[in-house]
C-alpha positions in Angstrom: 0.0 0.0 0.0 1.3 3.5 -0.8 2.3 6.0 1.8 -1.0 8.0 1.3 -3.3 5.1 2.1 -4.4 4.2 5.6 -4.5 0.4 5.7 -7.8 0.5 7.7 -9.6 1.8 4.7 -8.4 -0.8 2.2 -11.6 -2.9 2.4 -14.0 0.0 2.6 -16.1 0.8 -0.4 -15.6 4.1 -2.2 -19.0 5.4 -1.1 -17.7 5.5 2.6 -15.1 8.0 1.8 -15.7 11.7 2.3 -12.3 12.9 1.0 -12.2 14.6 -2.5 -9.8 11.8 -3.6 -10.3 8.1 -3.0 -6.8 7.1 -1.9 -7.7 3.4 -1.8 -8.9 3.6 -5.4 -5.6 5.3 -6.3 -3.5 2.8 -4.5 -5.2 -0.1 -6.3 -4.4 1.5 -9.6 -0.8 2.3 -8.7 -0.3 -1.1 -7.0 0.6 0.7 -3.8 3.6 2.5 -5.3 3.9 5.7 -3.3 6.1 7.4 -5.9 3.7 6.6 -8.7 0.8 7.9 -6.6 2.6 11.2 -6.0 3.4 11.5 -9.7 -0.2 10.7 -10.8 -1.6 13.2 -8.3 0.8 15.9 -9.4 -0.2 15.2 -13.0 -3.8 15.5 -12.1 -3.3 18.9 -10.4 -1.5 20.2 -13.5 -3.8 18.7 -16.1 -7.1 19.5 -14.3 -6.2 23.2 -14.5 -5.2 23.1 -18.1 -8.3 21.3 -19.2 -10.6 23.4 -17.0 -9.2 26.4 -18.8 -9.7 24.7 -22.2 -13.3 24.1 -21.2 -13.7 27.7 -20.4 -12.2 28.7 -23.7 -14.1 26.1 -25.8 -16.0 27.7 -28.7 -17.2 24.5 -30.4 -18.8 21.2 -29.4 -15.7 19.1 -30.0 -13.4 21.1 -27.9 -16.0 21.4 -25.1 -16.6 17.7 -24.9 -12.9 16.8 -25.3 -11.9 19.1 -22.3 -14.8 17.8 -20.1 -14.2 14.2 -21.1 -10.5 14.5 -20.3 -11.2 15.9 -16.8 -13.7 13.2 -16.2 -11.3 10.4 -17.1 -8.4 11.9 -15.1 -10.7 12.3 -12.1 -11.9 8.8 -12.3 -8.4 7.6 -12.5 -7.5 9.0 -9.1 -10.9 8.5 -7.5 -11.9 12.2 -7.5 -15.6 11.1 -7.9 -17.1 14.6 -7.4 -14.9 16.1 -10.0 -15.8 13.2 -12.4 -19.5 13.7 -11.8 -19.3 17.5 -12.4 -17.2 16.9 -15.6 -19.7 14.4 -16.9 -22.5 16.9 -16.3 -20.5 19.5 -18.3 -19.7 17.1 -21.0 -23.4 16.4 -21.6 -24.6 20.0 -21.5 -23.3 21.4 -24.7 -20.6 24.0 -25.5 -21.9 27.5 -25.4 -20.1 29.0 -22.4 -22.3 32.1 -22.8 -25.3 30.1 -21.7 -26.0 30.3 -18.0 -26.2 26.6 -17.4 -22.8 26.1 -19.0 -21.3 28.9 -16.8 -22.8 27.2 -13.8 -21.5 23.8 -14.8 -18.0 25.3 -15.2 -18.2 27.0 -11.8 -19.4 23.8 -10.1 -16.6 21.8 -11.8 -14.0 24.4 -10.8 -15.1 24.2 -7.2 -14.6 20.5 -7.2 -11.3 20.7 -9.0 -10.1 23.2 -6.4 -11.2 21.0 -3.6 -9.5 18.0 -5.0 -6.3 19.9 -5.7 -6.3 21.5 -2.3 -6.7 18.0 -0.7 -3.8 16.7 -2.9 -1.5 19.6 -1.8 -2.3 18.8 1.8 -1.2 15.2 1.3 2.2 16.4 0.0 2.6 18.7 3.1 1.7 15.9 5.5 4.1 13.4 4.0 
């Protein structure tokens, strides 16, 4: 198990976790390699901001969906379930960022990305 995972939670289901990132899920995908966990989390922090900005700048359906889909996949990879859910909502909405519902979807997604990234940064400080 990686250094970020409390062994007590290994057999818990993801639904029991309140943290923005499911560290048990992450550990399963990294085979408990703490260095790989750290690398994947750092990549998520960088990529989530890049693709959130691309979502904000999207002016066509393809770029909108690609940005939202990329965030969704990255979030699922690390177990950031709330981010993934918000990204999926954005992906299905459309692409006109001038529409109120799209602006609201971006704002909600950004809040979840910020929460996940803040949580990840706290892990690096703690360890």
